[in-house]
Backbone and ligand atoms as CSV (ligand in chain L), in Angstrom:
chain,resi,resn,atom,element,x,y,z
A,1,MET,N,N,75.526,88.908,74.329
A,1,MET,CA,C,76.728,88.230,74.972
A,1,MET,C,C,77.794,88.170,73.878
A,2,ALA,N,N,79.042,88.540,74.449
A,2,ALA,CA,C,80.328,88.410,73.615
A,2,ALA,C,C,81.312,87.744,74.378
A,3,ILE,N,N,81.457,86.472,74.029
A,3,ILE,CA,C,82.540,85.836,74.792
A,3,ILE,C,C,83.916,85.926,73.983
A,4,VAL,N,N,85.012,86.186,74.613
A,4,VAL,CA,C,86.312,85.997,73.890
A,4,VAL,C,C,87.219,85.124,74.764
A,5,LEU,N,N,88.234,84.591,74.027
A,5,LEU,CA,C,89.252,83.802,74.886
A,5,LEU,C,C,90.354,84.590,75.204
A,6,THR,N,N,90.817,84.753,76.360
A,6,THR,CA,C,91.919,85.563,76.756
A,6,THR,C,C,92.664,84.738,77.785
A,7,ASN,N,N,93.967,85.187,77.960
A,7,ASN,CA,C,94.870,84.556,79.036
A,7,ASN,C,C,95.102,85.784,79.961
A,8,GLY,N,N,94.478,86.864,79.839
A,8,GLY,CA,C,94.675,88.012,80.518
A,8,GLY,C,C,95.629,89.054,79.990
A,9,GLU,N,N,96.166,88.660,78.913
A,9,GLU,CA,C,97.118,89.405,78.217
A,9,GLU,C,C,96.747,89.532,76.745
A,10,TYR,N,N,96.598,88.336,76.090
A,10,TYR,CA,C,96.258,88.179,74.683
A,10,TYR,C,C,94.900,87.639,74.469
A,11,TYR,N,N,94.363,88.038,73.227
A,11,TYR,CA,C,93.062,87.434,73.063
A,11,TYR,C,C,93.329,86.399,71.649
A,12,ILE,N,N,92.391,85.463,71.657
A,12,ILE,CA,C,92.407,84.499,70.552
A,12,ILE,C,C,91.734,85.123,69.294
A,13,THR,N,N,92.392,84.994,68.207
A,13,THR,CA,C,91.726,85.372,66.882
A,13,THR,C,C,91.638,84.180,66.215
A,14,VAL,N,N,90.601,84.095,65.217
A,14,VAL,CA,C,90.240,82.954,64.420
A,14,VAL,C,C,90.158,83.474,62.945
A,15,SER,N,N,91.094,83.336,61.999
A,15,SER,CA,C,90.879,83.814,60.658
A,15,SER,C,C,89.755,83.190,59.916
A,16,SER,N,N,89.358,83.636,58.718
A,16,SER,CA,C,88.367,83.072,57.942
A,16,SER,C,C,88.607,81.604,57.475
A,17,THR,N,N,89.948,81.283,57.501
A,17,THR,CA,C,90.221,79.958,57.132
A,17,THR,C,C,90.337,78.986,58.564
A,18,GLY,N,N,89.976,79.573,59.621
A,18,GLY,CA,C,90.027,78.819,60.783
A,18,GLY,C,C,91.326,78.766,61.464
A,19,LYS,N,N,92.256,79.626,61.002
A,19,LYS,CA,C,93.611,79.549,61.708
A,19,LYS,C,C,93.503,80.425,63.001
A,20,ILE,N,N,94.130,79.886,63.946
A,20,ILE,CA,C,94.192,80.583,65.333
A,20,ILE,C,C,95.426,81.399,65.468
A,21,GLY,N,N,95.077,82.709,66.020
A,21,GLY,CA,C,96.141,83.557,66.348
A,21,GLY,C,C,95.855,84.208,67.612
A,22,LYS,N,N,96.767,85.170,67.853
A,22,LYS,CA,C,96.551,85.943,69.135
A,22,LYS,C,C,96.719,87.517,68.841
A,23,THR,N,N,96.131,88.262,69.652
A,23,THR,CA,C,96.020,89.700,69.572
A,23,THR,C,C,96.008,90.327,70.942
A,24,THR,N,N,96.547,91.646,71.014
A,24,THR,CA,C,96.421,92.342,72.357
A,24,THR,C,C,95.112,93.188,72.186
A,25,ASN,N,N,94.645,93.360,70.950
A,25,ASN,CA,C,93.460,94.230,70.607
A,25,ASN,C,C,92.126,93.446,70.774
A,26,ILE,N,N,91.385,93.791,71.813
A,26,ILE,CA,C,90.137,93.142,72.027
A,26,ILE,C,C,89.208,93.248,70.731
A,27,GLU,N,N,89.321,94.378,70.036
A,27,GLU,CA,C,88.564,94.620,68.774
A,27,GLU,C,C,88.624,93.460,67.809
A,28,GLU,N,N,89.930,92.986,67.668
A,28,GLU,CA,C,90.219,91.902,66.750
A,28,GLU,C,C,89.851,90.621,67.185
A,29,ALA,N,N,89.523,90.518,68.543
A,29,ALA,CA,C,89.414,89.086,69.039
A,29,ALA,C,C,88.197,88.433,68.480
A,30,GLN,N,N,88.360,87.054,68.505
A,30,GLN,CA,C,87.300,86.410,67.981
A,30,GLN,C,C,86.038,86.197,69.092
A,31,THR,N,N,84.933,86.539,68.672
A,31,THR,CA,C,83.767,86.415,69.609
A,31,THR,C,C,83.075,85.148,69.488
A,32,PHE,N,N,82.569,84.660,70.569
A,32,PHE,CA,C,81.733,83.276,70.439
A,32,PHE,C,C,80.437,83.602,71.161
A,33,TYR,N,N,79.457,82.675,70.828
A,33,TYR,CA,C,78.041,82.915,71.195
A,33,TYR,C,C,78.076,82.600,72.799
A,34,SER,N,N,78.781,81.650,73.117
A,34,SER,CA,C,78.734,81.216,74.591
A,34,SER,C,C,79.937,80.665,74.872
A,35,CYS,N,N,80.007,80.460,76.327
A,35,CYS,CA,C,81.309,79.929,76.945
A,35,CYS,C,C,81.575,78.436,76.294
A,36,ASN,N,N,80.616,77.670,76.145
A,36,ASN,CA,C,80.650,76.357,75.595
A,36,ASN,C,C,81.335,76.396,74.250
A,37,VAL,N,N,80.952,77.165,73.448
A,37,VAL,CA,C,81.445,77.319,72.055
A,37,VAL,C,C,82.871,77.768,72.166
A,38,ALA,N,N,83.199,78.706,72.981
A,38,ALA,CA,C,84.530,79.053,73.119
A,38,ALA,C,C,85.322,77.989,73.693
A,39,MET,N,N,84.990,77.281,74.681
A,39,MET,CA,C,85.657,76.135,75.250
A,39,MET,C,C,86.051,75.009,74.249
A,40,LYS,N,N,84.937,74.788,73.234
A,40,LYS,CA,C,85.189,73.857,72.343
A,40,LYS,C,C,86.413,74.235,71.451
A,41,LYS,N,N,86.480,75.530,71.160
A,41,LYS,CA,C,87.710,75.868,70.363
A,41,LYS,C,C,89.012,75.696,71.071
A,42,VAL,N,N,88.939,75.780,72.426
A,42,VAL,CA,C,90.080,75.518,73.325
A,42,VAL,C,C,90.482,73.964,73.238
A,43,PHE,N,N,89.347,73.143,73.327
A,43,PHE,CA,C,89.629,71.662,73.314
A,43,PHE,C,C,90.065,71.236,71.908
A,44,LYS,N,N,89.692,71.952,70.841
A,44,LYS,CA,C,90.199,71.554,69.521
A,44,LYS,C,C,91.617,71.855,69.300
A,45,ALA,N,N,92.053,72.983,69.908
A,45,ALA,CA,C,93.386,73.510,69.733
A,45,ALA,C,C,94.127,73.788,70.951
A,46,PRO,N,N,94.232,72.708,71.842
A,46,PRO,CA,C,94.829,72.792,73.173
A,46,PRO,C,C,96.182,73.304,73.287
A,47,GLY,N,N,97.039,73.021,72.254
A,47,GLY,CA,C,98.326,73.702,72.308
A,47,GLY,C,C,98.325,75.312,72.294
A,48,LYS,N,N,97.599,75.683,71.203
A,48,LYS,CA,C,97.481,77.227,70.995
A,48,LYS,C,C,96.693,77.975,71.982
A,49,CYS,N,N,95.739,77.250,72.563
A,49,CYS,CA,C,94.697,77.951,73.592
A,49,CYS,C,C,95.115,77.754,74.978
A,50,LYS,N,N,96.277,77.106,75.206
A,50,LYS,CA,C,96.612,76.655,76.632
A,50,LYS,C,C,96.709,78.012,77.398
A,51,GLY,N,N,96.169,77.854,78.565
A,51,GLY,CA,C,96.051,79.008,79.517
A,51,GLY,C,C,94.939,80.074,79.279
A,52,TYR,N,N,94.225,79.883,78.186
A,52,TYR,CA,C,93.179,80.791,77.841
A,52,TYR,C,C,91.817,80.373,78.371
A,53,TYR,N,N,91.028,81.408,78.697
A,53,TYR,CA,C,89.747,81.099,79.286
A,53,TYR,C,C,88.764,82.126,78.713
A,54,PRO,N,N,87.415,81.643,78.825
A,54,PRO,CA,C,86.443,82.518,78.201
A,54,PRO,C,C,86.116,83.765,79.054
A,55,TYR,N,N,85.816,84.925,78.472
A,55,TYR,CA,C,85.685,86.021,79.117
A,55,TYR,C,C,84.576,86.862,78.558
A,56,ASP,N,N,83.591,87.227,79.249
A,56,ASP,CA,C,82.375,87.809,78.757
A,56,ASP,C,C,82.722,89.416,78.757
A,57,THR,N,N,82.876,90.014,77.506
A,57,THR,CA,C,83.185,91.462,77.382
A,57,THR,C,C,81.981,92.299,77.895
A,58,GLU,N,N,80.852,91.740,77.872
A,58,GLU,CA,C,79.709,92.730,78.277
A,58,GLU,C,C,79.311,92.659,79.798
A,59,ASP,N,N,79.904,91.600,80.418
A,59,ASP,CA,C,79.550,91.536,81.805
A,59,ASP,C,C,80.551,92.424,82.603
A,60,THR,N,N,79.917,93.549,82.980
A,60,THR,CA,C,80.885,94.609,83.579
A,60,THR,C,C,81.296,94.063,84.996
A,61,GLU,N,N,80.559,93.075,85.627
A,61,GLU,CA,C,80.943,92.641,86.970
A,61,GLU,C,C,82.343,92.082,86.885
A,62,TRP,N,N,82.487,91.379,85.796
A,62,TRP,CA,C,83.759,90.568,85.575
A,62,TRP,C,C,84.885,91.530,85.502
A,63,ASN,N,N,84.653,92.686,85.006
A,63,ASN,CA,C,85.715,93.744,84.697
A,63,ASN,C,C,86.123,94.472,85.883
A,64,LYS,N,N,85.308,94.399,86.985
A,64,LYS,CA,C,85.709,95.103,88.120
A,64,LYS,C,C,86.842,94.346,88.895
A,65,PRO,N,N,87.902,95.080,89.180
A,65,PRO,CA,C,88.990,94.389,89.928
A,65,PRO,C,C,88.342,94.204,91.476
A,66,LYS,N,N,88.450,92.847,91.897
A,66,LYS,CA,C,87.942,92.621,93.248
A,66,LYS,C,C,88.670,93.260,94.403
A,67,GLU,N,N,89.981,93.489,94.362
A,67,GLU,CA,C,90.545,93.996,95.658
A,67,GLU,C,C,90.435,95.456,95.761
A,68,LYS,N,N,89.968,96.074,94.551
A,68,LYS,CA,C,89.871,97.557,94.678
A,68,LYS,C,C,88.503,98.047,95.199
A,69,GLN,N,N,87.832,97.254,96.062
A,69,GLN,CA,C,86.644,97.672,96.631
A,69,GLN,C,C,87.132,98.798,97.516
A,70,LYS,N,N,86.203,99.814,97.523
A,70,LYS,CA,C,86.484,101.003,98.417
A,70,LYS,C,C,86.165,100.755,99.759
A,71,ARG,N,N,87.043,101.099,100.729
A,71,ARG,CA,C,86.858,100.710,102.140
A,71,ARG,C,C,86.374,102.088,102.771
A,72,LYS,N,N,85.424,101.896,103.637
A,72,LYS,CA,C,84.879,103.117,104.349
A,72,LYS,C,C,86.025,103.830,105.304
A,73,LYS,N,N,86.018,104.992,105.362
A,73,LYS,CA,C,86.792,105.682,106.248
A,73,LYS,C,C,86.112,105.890,107.532
A,74,TYR,N,N,86.632,105.447,108.691
A,74,TYR,CA,C,85.987,105.510,110.010
A,74,TYR,C,C,86.334,106.701,110.640
A,75,SER,N,N,85.317,107.362,111.333
A,75,SER,CA,C,85.674,108.665,112.130
A,75,SER,C,C,86.639,108.312,113.340
A,76,THR,N,N,87.188,109.446,113.825
A,76,THR,CA,C,88.105,109.391,114.866
A,76,THR,C,C,87.193,108.876,116.070
A,77,GLU,N,N,86.011,109.113,116.205
A,77,GLU,CA,C,85.179,108.741,117.349
A,77,GLU,C,C,84.998,107.245,117.349
A,78,VAL,N,N,84.723,106.642,116.176
A,78,VAL,CA,C,84.526,105.208,116.013
A,78,VAL,C,C,85.853,104.523,116.338
A,79,ARG,N,N,86.849,105.009,115.707
A,79,ARG,CA,C,88.177,104.432,116.058
A,79,ARG,C,C,88.558,104.485,117.404
A,80,ARG,N,N,88.317,105.614,117.996
A,80,ARG,CA,C,88.529,105.736,119.498
A,80,ARG,C,C,87.851,104.737,120.511
A,81,MET,N,N,86.610,104.651,119.957
A,81,MET,CA,C,85.644,103.648,120.717
A,81,MET,C,C,86.269,102.303,120.626
A,82,ILE,N,N,86.520,101.841,119.542
A,82,ILE,CA,C,87.055,100.534,119.163
A,82,ILE,C,C,88.430,100.360,119.839
A,83,TYR,N,N,89.179,101.301,120.002
A,83,TYR,CA,C,90.538,101.348,120.655
A,83,TYR,C,C,90.325,101.122,122.092
A,84,ASN,N,N,89.359,101.918,122.679
A,84,ASN,CA,C,88.943,101.790,124.152
A,84,ASN,C,C,88.517,100.509,124.491
A,85,ASN,N,N,87.582,100.083,123.684
A,85,ASN,CA,C,87.001,98.730,123.926
A,85,ASN,C,C,87.979,97.559,124.014
A,86,ALA,N,N,89.065,97.742,123.264
A,86,ALA,CA,C,90.021,96.715,123.138
A,86,ALA,C,C,91.189,96.907,124.055
A,87,ASP,N,N,90.946,98.017,125.014
A,87,ASP,CA,C,91.967,98.338,125.935
A,87,ASP,C,C,93.292,98.656,125.267
A,88,GLY,N,N,93.277,99.207,123.988
A,88,GLY,CA,C,94.487,99.581,123.289
A,88,GLY,C,C,95.351,98.337,122.837
A,89,ARG,N,N,94.723,97.134,122.781
A,89,ARG,CA,C,95.449,95.953,122.513
A,89,ARG,C,C,95.099,95.366,121.169
A,90,CYS,N,N,96.146,95.116,120.282
A,90,CYS,CA,C,95.933,94.315,119.095
A,90,CYS,C,C,95.133,93.086,119.520
A,91,GLN,N,N,93.813,93.000,118.832
A,91,GLN,CA,C,92.999,91.678,119.078
A,91,GLN,C,C,93.600,90.598,118.466
A,92,LEU,N,N,94.708,90.511,117.765
A,92,LEU,CA,C,95.219,89.435,117.197
A,92,LEU,C,C,96.498,88.899,117.784
A,93,CYS,N,N,97.499,89.786,118.097
A,93,CYS,CA,C,98.683,89.361,118.841
A,93,CYS,C,C,98.793,89.863,120.216
A,94,GLY,N,N,97.653,90.644,120.738
A,94,GLY,CA,C,97.735,91.062,122.121
A,94,GLY,C,C,98.703,92.296,122.529
A,95,ARG,N,N,99.434,92.705,121.624
A,95,ARG,CA,C,100.443,93.901,121.798
A,95,ARG,C,C,99.716,95.219,122.053
A,96,LYS,N,N,100.084,95.880,122.910
A,96,LYS,CA,C,99.644,97.324,123.245
A,96,LYS,C,C,100.271,98.221,122.054
A,97,ILE,N,N,99.167,98.830,121.587
A,97,ILE,CA,C,99.617,99.710,120.465
A,97,ILE,C,C,99.084,101.125,120.581
A,98,MET,N,N,99.823,101.995,119.993
A,98,MET,CA,C,99.432,103.472,120.095
A,98,MET,C,C,98.229,103.771,119.279
A,99,PHE,N,N,97.361,104.695,119.701
A,99,PHE,CA,C,96.170,104.993,118.937
A,99,PHE,C,C,96.526,105.323,117.479
A,100,THR,N,N,97.599,106.072,117.326
A,100,THR,CA,C,97.942,106.590,115.855
A,100,THR,C,C,98.594,105.323,115.187
A,101,ASP,N,N,99.020,104.271,115.787
A,101,ASP,CA,C,99.400,103.064,114.944
A,101,ASP,C,C,98.392,101.966,114.736
A,102,ALA,N,N,97.313,102.276,115.336
A,102,ALA,CA,C,96.117,101.291,115.389
A,102,ALA,C,C,95.496,101.225,114.127
A,103,SER,N,N,95.243,100.044,113.472
A,103,SER,CA,C,94.472,100.036,112.363
A,103,SER,C,C,93.146,99.191,112.615
A,104,MET,N,N,92.138,99.409,111.916
A,104,MET,CA,C,90.851,98.745,112.002
A,104,MET,C,C,90.836,97.505,111.155
A,105,ASP,N,N,90.734,96.238,111.838
A,105,ASP,CA,C,90.758,95.076,111.088
A,105,ASP,C,C,89.406,94.510,110.923
A,106,HIS,N,N,89.117,94.086,109.657
A,106,HIS,CA,C,87.664,93.416,109.428
A,106,HIS,C,C,87.869,92.095,110.007
A,107,ILE,N,N,86.978,91.718,111.026
A,107,ILE,CA,C,87.045,90.320,111.610
A,107,ILE,C,C,86.787,89.380,110.495
A,108,ILE,N,N,85.830,89.555,109.814
A,108,ILE,CA,C,85.621,88.624,108.481
A,108,ILE,C,C,86.046,89.571,107.432
A,109,PRO,N,N,87.200,89.066,106.663
A,109,PRO,CA,C,87.665,90.011,105.588
A,109,PRO,C,C,86.729,90.334,104.479
A,110,LEU,N,N,86.854,91.620,104.043
A,110,LEU,CA,C,85.818,92.029,103.046
A,110,LEU,C,C,86.015,91.111,101.722
A,111,ALA,N,N,87.232,90.709,101.518
A,111,ALA,CA,C,87.431,89.855,100.364
A,111,ALA,C,C,86.667,88.584,100.464
A,112,LEU,N,N,86.361,88.167,101.840
A,112,LEU,CA,C,85.567,86.972,101.897
A,112,LEU,C,C,83.988,87.249,102.154
A,113,GLY,N,N,83.606,88.416,101.834
A,113,GLY,CA,C,82.225,88.777,102.012
A,113,GLY,C,C,81.851,89.394,103.311
A,114,GLY,N,N,82.785,89.773,104.191
A,114,GLY,CA,C,82.569,90.453,105.399
A,114,GLY,C,C,81.987,91.836,105.101
A,115,GLU,N,N,81.164,92.272,106.128
A,115,GLU,CA,C,80.587,93.776,105.928
A,115,GLU,C,C,81.488,94.653,106.365
A,116,ASP,N,N,81.328,95.811,105.701
A,116,ASP,CA,C,82.162,96.955,105.947
A,116,ASP,C,C,81.337,97.970,106.960
A,117,CYS,N,N,81.237,97.484,108.281
A,117,CYS,CA,C,80.511,98.087,109.230
A,117,CYS,C,C,81.301,97.950,110.709
A,118,GLU,N,N,80.802,98.737,111.612
A,118,GLU,CA,C,81.590,98.812,112.872
A,118,GLU,C,C,81.435,97.480,113.678
A,119,SER,N,N,80.421,96.754,113.413
A,119,SER,CA,C,80.251,95.446,114.149
A,119,SER,C,C,81.175,94.386,113.648
A,120,ASN,N,N,81.846,94.555,112.534
A,120,ASN,CA,C,82.860,93.736,111.834
A,120,ASN,C,C,84.239,94.308,111.886
A,121,LEU,N,N,84.309,95.180,112.971
A,121,LEU,CA,C,85.718,95.680,113.157
A,121,LEU,C,C,86.293,95.402,114.429
A,122,GLN,N,N,87.618,95.223,114.395
A,122,GLN,CA,C,88.473,95.034,115.558
A,122,GLN,C,C,89.627,95.680,115.530
A,123,LEU,N,N,90.303,95.922,116.672
A,123,LEU,CA,C,91.663,96.805,116.711
A,123,LEU,C,C,92.701,95.783,116.309
A,124,ALA,N,N,93.532,96.169,115.511
A,124,ALA,CA,C,94.836,95.368,115.223
A,124,ALA,C,C,95.964,96.160,114.790
A,125,CYS,N,N,97.125,95.647,115.262
A,125,CYS,CA,C,98.341,96.458,114.827
A,125,CYS,C,C,98.518,96.202,113.301
A,126,LYS,N,N,99.236,97.243,112.754
A,126,LYS,CA,C,99.294,97.094,111.264
A,126,LYS,C,C,99.918,95.899,110.711
A,127,VAL,N,N,100.994,95.252,111.540
A,127,VAL,CA,C,101.579,94.001,110.994
A,127,VAL,C,C,100.523,92.930,110.879
A,128,CYS,N,N,99.782,92.740,111.958
A,128,CYS,CA,C,98.704,91.563,111.933
A,128,CYS,C,C,97.744,91.961,110.914
A,129,ASN,N,N,97.268,93.144,110.822
A,129,ASN,CA,C,96.204,93.529,109.922
A,129,ASN,C,C,96.569,93.142,108.573
A,130,GLY,N,N,97.949,93.455,108.069
A,130,GLY,CA,C,98.429,93.189,106.827
A,130,GLY,C,C,98.411,91.724,106.637
A,131,ALA,N,N,98.880,91.017,107.580
A,131,ALA,CA,C,99.009,89.514,107.414
A,131,ALA,C,C,97.574,88.831,107.408
A,132,LYS,N,N,96.644,89.336,108.013
A,132,LYS,CA,C,95.292,88.613,108.065
A,132,LYS,C,C,94.363,88.850,107.001
A,133,ASP,N,N,94.727,89.712,106.054
A,133,ASP,CA,C,93.780,90.232,105.156
A,133,ASP,C,C,92.873,89.223,104.497
A,134,PHE,N,N,93.467,88.111,104.153
A,134,PHE,CA,C,92.610,87.112,103.431
A,134,PHE,C,C,92.161,85.897,104.176
A,135,TYR,N,N,92.347,85.996,105.485
A,135,TYR,CA,C,92.011,84.878,106.309
A,135,TYR,C,C,90.765,85.174,107.235
A,136,LEU,N,N,90.014,84.147,107.585
A,136,LEU,CA,C,89.165,84.112,108.626
A,136,LEU,C,C,89.785,84.006,109.830
A,137,PRO,N,N,89.127,84.417,111.022
A,137,PRO,CA,C,89.969,84.459,112.334
A,137,PRO,C,C,90.487,82.954,112.669
A,138,ASP,N,N,89.695,81.976,112.454
A,138,ASP,CA,C,90.323,80.526,112.821
A,138,ASP,C,C,91.483,80.151,111.922
A,139,GLU,N,N,91.254,80.536,110.651
A,139,GLU,CA,C,92.499,80.118,109.644
A,139,GLU,C,C,93.627,81.003,110.095
A,140,PHE,N,N,93.334,82.221,110.414
A,140,PHE,CA,C,94.516,83.068,110.864
A,140,PHE,C,C,95.168,82.464,111.898
A,141,GLN,N,N,94.634,82.065,112.999
A,141,GLN,CA,C,95.214,81.401,114.188
A,141,GLN,C,C,96.045,80.323,113.768
A,142,ASP,N,N,95.413,79.420,112.837
A,142,ASP,CA,C,96.180,78.414,112.444
A,142,ASP,C,C,97.473,78.718,111.811
A,143,ARG,N,N,97.355,79.725,110.985
A,143,ARG,CA,C,98.380,80.177,110.141
A,143,ARG,C,C,99.480,80.788,110.992
A,144,VAL,N,N,99.090,81.423,112.091
A,144,VAL,CA,C,100.090,81.970,112.991
A,144,VAL,C,C,100.864,80.878,113.786
A,145,PHE,N,N,100.042,79.972,114.220
A,145,PHE,CA,C,100.670,78.711,114.912
A,145,PHE,C,C,101.572,77.917,114.000
A,146,ASP,N,N,101.224,77.760,112.734
A,146,ASP,CA,C,102.019,77.016,111.797
A,146,ASP,C,C,103.492,77.825,111.594
A,147,THR,N,N,103.152,79.273,111.425
A,147,THR,CA,C,104.293,79.986,111.284
A,147,THR,C,C,105.314,79.964,112.460
A,148,PHE,N,N,104.725,79.986,113.576
A,148,PHE,CA,C,105.633,79.987,114.875
A,148,PHE,C,C,106.297,78.624,114.825
A,149,CYS,N,N,105.656,77.511,114.723
A,149,CYS,CA,C,106.232,76.263,114.807
A,149,CYS,C,C,107.277,76.054,113.733
A,150,PHE,N,N,107.147,76.520,112.364
A,150,PHE,CA,C,108.012,76.512,111.261
A,150,PHE,C,C,109.228,77.132,111.668
A,151,GLN,N,N,109.091,78.315,112.156
A,151,GLN,CA,C,110.220,79.255,112.418
A,151,GLN,C,C,111.090,78.649,113.569
A,152,MET,N,N,110.329,77.956,114.547
A,152,MET,CA,C,111.077,77.470,115.769
A,152,MET,C,C,111.836,76.258,115.233
A,153,GLU,N,N,111.229,75.441,114.282
A,153,GLU,CA,C,111.865,74.311,113.779
A,153,GLU,C,C,113.137,74.698,113.135
A,154,LYS,N,N,113.034,75.889,112.317
A,154,LYS,CA,C,114.161,76.216,111.440
A,154,LYS,C,C,115.389,76.609,112.356
A,155,LYS,N,N,115.024,77.286,113.423
A,155,LYS,CA,C,115.963,77.983,114.321
A,155,LYS,C,C,116.671,76.799,115.046
A,156,HIS,N,N,115.949,75.895,115.552
A,156,HIS,CA,C,116.458,74.857,116.484
A,156,HIS,C,C,116.567,73.517,115.894
A,157,GLY,N,N,116.104,73.515,114.658
A,157,GLY,CA,C,116.310,72.107,114.059
A,157,GLY,C,C,115.341,71.006,114.491
L,1,ZN,ZN,ZN,99.067,92.559,116.320
């Protein structure tokens, strides 16, 4: 295990005399045995280490950007079936949409651990789909309701 301290841009270096610096080169970064040891350094020099957090350079899971999960491509037949089941209506706002404008929405967003399979798909227009990406269905309804109320309030005082 090799823990370094980073703020996502710089890495903390510690010289032989104990002086704290920073570098963009991970090769020069000070490595620690564990997160605890790294955090002790942060607590000792809170000013210089502000915003820095321990990062395990050997844990490849940490290095994978979470949003870049590959999404499955669904065949035209599957898309057509979901479209027909929904009667061509966005399952979020109820608008009729063209098949070519329809997008497949994950009922439980992938970012929240939803499965990338047909049973987790529903028809949604692109606007709704984009807006809902990081919400669960209930949260999304709340959010839409809040947005509606907020906009009405702004308009009519
Ligand atoms: Zn919609």
